[in-house]
C-alpha positions, 0 to 999 in steps of 0.5 A: 499500499504504501508503494501506491501511496508513494507513486501518487505525486509522480502521477500528479505530475504526469497528468499535469504535463500531459493536460498542459501540452493537450487540452488546456493547450488547445485553448489559449485565452487571448493568446495565452496558454494557461500554465499548468506546472505553475498551478502545480508547483505553487500548489505543492510549495503551499500544501507540502513546504518548500523541499518538496516544491523544489523536488516538484519544481525541478521535476515539472520544469524539466518535464516543461521544457522537454516541450517549449522551445525556451533554453532548457533548464530555464523553467526548472529554475523558475519553478524550483526558486519560486517553489522554495520562496513560496514554500516559506509560507509552511513557517507560518503554519498550514491553518489557513482558508481556501481563499489564502492558499488561492491567493498564494497560488495566484502569486506564485504563479505570477512570480513564476511568470516573472522570474521565466520573462526576467530569464528570457531577457538576460539570455537575450530571447524577450523583452519585459517591457512589452504590454504583452508581458502583463497580459500573460501574467495577469491570464496565468494568475487568474486561471491558477486562482480559479483552478486552484481549489481543484489543484488543491483537492488533487495535491493533497491527495497526492501527498502521503500524511507523512509529507503533510506533517513534516510541512507542518512541524518544519515551521520556526516557533519563537 
């Protein structure tokens, strides 16, 4: 039974990759595709904490980069960095409302888009001063905010109970 529980999170990652590149890729909103991988990493950071978010962010970034034309590893860097920083909310406890968790996931998704935009600019592949960047950040943030309650349920199901209790005991005590 423990083997099945430990396979839940990798299966969720694979499911998000497949959904991101099939059904959600076919329905852009104002020319912007939904970033389900940012949703996954932000949700894991909020629910599971920073260490798990770094690992999931790195793996999800590699999976995302396998299908993108961006430099390989850029998404891994952005997902791992924002996943770690957003995972720091575990220090404030796990008892947060659905609205607060959804807002944190939206902020994490926006931060991932900003880090990706800056990374592309530093590599000479993009211009962050275009108005298109604001549209991309706004659409991804809004859609991920709307999808966050479903993502929270999926990630809580996927994480073993030991990872959830570990995230609540790792916080700093005053």
